[in-house]
C-alpha positions in Angstrom: -41.4 -31.6 -17.4 -39.9 -28.1 -17.5 -40.0 -25.7 -14.6 -40.9 -22.2 -15.7 -42.3 -19.5 -13.6 -42.9 -15.8 -14.0 -41.5 -13.2 -11.6 -45.0 -12.8 -10.3 -45.2 -16.4 -9.2 -41.9 -16.4 -7.3 -41.9 -13.9 -4.5 -39.2 -13.6 -1.8 -40.3 -14.6 1.7 -41.3 -11.6 3.8 -39.3 -11.1 6.9 -41.0 -9.9 10.0 -39.9 -6.4 11.0 -37.0 -6.2 13.5 -37.9 -5.3 17.0 -35.4 -2.6 17.8 -35.6 -0.3 20.7 -36.3 3.4 20.0 -33.1 5.5 19.9 -33.4 8.5 22.1 -37.2 8.7 22.2 -38.7 8.8 25.6 -42.1 7.4 26.4 -44.8 9.8 27.4 -44.6 8.5 31.0 -41.1 9.9 31.5 -39.7 6.5 31.8 -36.2 5.4 30.6 -35.3 5.9 26.9 -36.3 3.0 24.8 -37.6 1.1 27.8 -40.7 -0.2 25.9 -38.4 -2.3 23.7 -36.3 -3.8 26.4 -37.5 -7.0 28.1 -37.1 -7.3 31.9 -34.0 -9.0 33.2 -33.8 -11.8 35.7 -32.0 -11.2 39.0 -29.0 -13.2 37.8 -28.9 -11.3 34.5 -29.0 -8.0 36.5 -26.0 -9.1 38.7 -24.1 -10.2 35.6 -24.8 -7.0 33.7 -23.8 -4.9 36.7 -20.6 -7.0 37.0 -19.8 -6.5 33.3 -20.4 -2.8 33.7 -17.7 -2.5 36.4 -15.3 -4.8 34.7 -15.5 -7.8 36.9 -13.8 -10.9 35.4 -15.9 -13.9 34.4 -14.3 -16.2 36.9 -15.0 -13.8 39.8 -18.6 -13.3 38.6 -19.0 -17.1 38.4 -17.7 -17.6 41.9 -19.9 -14.9 43.4 -23.1 -16.2 41.7 -22.3 -19.9 42.2 -22.3 -20.5 38.5 -19.7 -21.9 36.1 -17.7 -19.5 34.0 -19.3 -21.1 30.9 -22.7 -20.3 32.4 -21.7 -16.7 32.9 -20.4 -16.5 29.3 -23.6 -18.0 28.0 -25.8 -15.5 29.9 -23.6 -12.6 28.6 -23.9 -14.0 25.1 -27.7 -14.0 25.4 -27.8 -10.4 26.7 -25.4 -9.3 23.9 -27.8 -10.9 21.3 -30.8 -9.3 23.0 -29.2 -5.8 23.1 -27.6 -6.3 19.6 -24.1 -5.7 20.9 -21.0 -7.2 19.4 -18.9 -7.3 22.6 -19.0 -6.5 26.4 -18.2 -2.7 26.1 -21.0 -2.4 23.4 -23.4 -4.3 25.8 -22.7 -1.8 28.6 -23.0 1.1 26.2 -26.3 -0.1 24.8 -27.7 -0.7 28.3 -26.7 2.9 29.3 -28.2 4.4 26.1 -31.4 2.5 26.6 -31.7 3.7 30.2 -31.3 0.2 31.7 -28.2 1.2 33.8 -28.2 4.1 36.2 -26.5 7.3 35.1 -24.3 9.4 37.3 -23.6 6.7 39.9 -20.8 4.3 40.5 -21.1 1.4 40.4 -23.8 1.4 37.8 -27.0 -0.4 38.8 -29.9 -1.7 36.7 -32.9 0.4 37.4 -35.7 -1.4 39.3 -38.2 -1.1 36.4 -36.1 -3.5 34.3 -35.9 -6.2 37.0 -38.2 -9.1 36.4 -40.5 -9.7 39.4 
């Protein structure tokens, strides 16, 4: 038995479109930039993101949140994947550019509309 097929019979699998947040577009409601594409963060993720934004070491974050350092690294990895960031500075930068972190205040805080209730 020989296997032969025409190019019409073999079609590459279709990938679903990537869900990327809008760049600098603002929703009509005047909300944060790209907020529609960002999922809400849990209270623990909010504390971790705020800690990363101010440069808190993993061990100190772990102690303050009663988690293991590996647990903190795992959660940071999940957020980096969600925000499509290669490293911690890129994660903070993406969060700022998407309007998740407050602007013009130190320390940066996650805005309440991104906190999961």
